[in-house]
C-alpha positions in Angstrom: 64.4 116.2 52.3 65.3 113.1 50.2 68.2 111.1 51.4 71.4 111.8 49.7 73.4 108.8 48.3 77.3 108.3 48.5 77.4 109.1 44.6 75.5 112.4 45.0 77.6 113.5 47.9 80.8 112.5 46.0 79.7 115.1 43.2 80.2 117.8 45.9 83.8 117.0 46.5 85.3 118.9 43.5 83.5 122.0 44.9 84.8 121.2 48.4 88.4 120.9 47.1 88.1 124.3 45.3 86.7 125.8 48.4 89.4 124.3 50.6 92.1 125.7 48.3 90.7 129.3 48.2 93.0 130.6 51.0 96.1 129.2 49.3 95.0 130.9 46.0 94.3 134.0 48.0 97.8 134.1 49.3 99.3 133.7 45.8 97.0 136.4 44.6 98.0 138.8 47.3 101.8 137.9 46.8 101.3 138.7 43.1 99.8 141.9 44.0 102.4 142.8 46.6 99.8 142.9 49.3 101.0 140.4 51.7 101.3 143.3 54.4 104.7 144.7 55.5 105.6 141.4 57.0 104.6 138.6 54.6 105.8 135.7 56.8 104.1 136.8 59.8 100.9 137.3 57.8 101.3 133.8 56.3 102.0 132.1 59.7 98.9 133.8 61.3 96.7 133.2 58.4 97.6 129.5 57.9 97.1 128.8 61.6 93.6 130.5 61.5 92.6 128.5 58.4 93.8 125.3 60.0 91.4 126.0 62.9 88.7 126.8 60.6 89.1 123.6 58.6 89.3 121.7 61.9 86.1 123.1 63.2 84.4 122.4 59.8 85.5 118.8 60.1 83.9 118.6 63.6 80.8 120.0 62.3 80.1 117.4 59.7 78.7 114.8 62.1 76.2 117.2 63.8 75.1 118.4 60.3 74.7 114.8 59.2 72.6 114.1 62.3 70.4 117.3 62.0 69.6 116.8 58.4 69.5 113.0 58.8 71.9 112.5 55.8 74.4 109.7 56.7 76.3 110.1 53.5 77.5 113.6 54.4 80.1 111.9 56.5 82.0 111.2 53.2 83.0 114.9 53.2 84.7 114.7 56.6 87.9 113.3 55.5 88.5 115.9 52.9 87.9 118.6 55.5 90.2 116.9 57.9 93.0 116.7 55.4 92.6 120.5 54.7 92.9 121.1 58.3 96.2 119.1 58.4 97.4 120.8 55.2 97.0 124.3 56.7 98.4 123.2 59.9 101.5 121.9 58.1 101.9 125.3 56.3 101.6 126.8 59.7 104.3 124.7 61.2 106.6 125.3 58.2 106.4 129.0 58.3 107.2 128.9 62.0 110.1 126.6 61.4 111.4 128.7 58.5 110.7 132.3 59.5 111.2 131.9 63.4 113.8 129.3 63.5 115.6 129.1 60.1 115.0 125.4 60.1 117.7 124.9 62.8 116.6 121.9 64.8 118.2 123.0 67.9 116.5 126.2 67.9 113.1 124.6 67.1 113.6 122.2 69.8 114.4 124.8 72.4 111.5 127.0 71.2 109.1 124.0 71.7 110.5 123.4 75.3 110.7 127.0 76.4 107.4 128.5 75.1 104.2 126.6 76.3 102.1 128.0 73.5 104.6 126.4 71.1 104.6 123.2 73.0 100.9 122.9 72.9 100.7 123.9 69.2 103.4 121.2 68.3 101.5 118.6 70.2 98.4 119.4 68.3 100.2 119.3 65.0 101.7 116.0 65.9 98.5 114.4 66.8 96.9 115.8 63.6 99.8 114.2 61.6 98.9 110.9 63.1 95.2 111.4 62.1 96.3 112.4 58.6 98.5 109.4 58.1 95.7 107.0 59.2 92.8 108.6 57.2 93.1 106.0 54.5 91.2 102.8 53.9 94.3 100.6 54.6 94.7 102.2 58.1 91.0 101.7 58.8 91.1 98.1 58.0 94.4 97.5 59.8 93.3 99.2 63.0 89.7 98.0 63.0 87.8 99.3 66.1 91.0 101.0 67.4 90.7 103.5 64.3 87.6 105.1 65.6 89.1 105.5 69.0 92.3 106.9 67.6 90.4 109.5 65.5 88.6 110.7 68.6 91.9 112.6 69.2 90.4 115.2 67.0 88.4 116.7 70.0 91.6 116.9 72.1 93.3 118.5 69.2 90.6 121.2 69.0 91.0 121.9 72.7 94.9 122.2 72.3 94.6 124.4 69.3 92.2 126.8 71.1 94.7 126.9 74.0 97.7 127.6 71.6 95.7 130.4 70.2 94.7 131.7 73.6 98.3 131.7 74.9 99.5 133.5 71.6 96.9 136.2 72.1 97.6 136.6 75.8 100.5 139.0 75.1 98.3 141.2 72.9 95.1 141.2 75.2 93.1 140.5 72.1 90.8 137.6 72.8 87.7 138.3 70.8 88.6 136.1 67.8 89.7 133.1 70.0 86.7 133.3 72.1 84.5 132.9 69.1 86.4 129.8 67.9 86.4 128.5 71.5 82.6 128.8 71.7 82.1 127.1 68.4 84.3 124.2 69.6 82.4 124.0 72.9 79.1 123.7 71.0 80.5 120.9 68.9 81.8 119.1 71.9 78.5 119.5 73.7 76.7 118.3 70.7 78.7 114.9 70.9 77.3 114.6 74.5 73.6 115.7 74.0 73.0 115.7 70.2 72.2 112.0 69.7 69.7 112.0 72.6 68.0 115.1 71.2 67.8 113.5 67.7 66.3 110.3 69.3 63.8 112.3 71.2 62.5 114.5 68.3 63.1 111.9 65.6 62.1 108.5 67.2 62.2 106.7 64.0 65.9 107.5 63.4 68.4 105.2 65.0 71.1 106.9 67.2 73.9 107.8 65.1 77.1 106.2 66.0 79.6 108.5 67.9 82.3 109.8 65.7 
């Protein structure tokens, strides 16, 4: 496979943007058709949370795909995927604050303190907010080497989101979906530990990719 250049990878970004906006467009379509279920806000809260997790896992998968295909330029797609994860996480938080709490700060704070799965979810969202705010070139230059260490928070965020999802499902005894997402996250975390060594073993001519 020929090596992709930064320019050729950037040509895929419009398609990636359209793909990332598909869930939002689908919600508008379902709303237009009156098919947002009998409880639209609950549906939107659940769906936005699921898509935030999916986008987060896609973001985490960019580096392994880059390593396996030996295409360093693919990393240029990671920021867009991460911003979509934040976008849907923000919609998830907004629907909770609106539908559950009516934007009453006192009620929101009490819910964060009283319900562990909300506590964990809010911690994950705030950490994701920090990553979104520092995903620009200015922050990268300003933070220097600390930027990479800061953005390793994404692995902790992934674990917090899975825990948030697990606790949410615990009252319904329906763990099948969260187990699938948890398994995907586990594989991606395991790749961070063993993937570069496998690449170096089976592709000796390739330098070890820097950990991201």
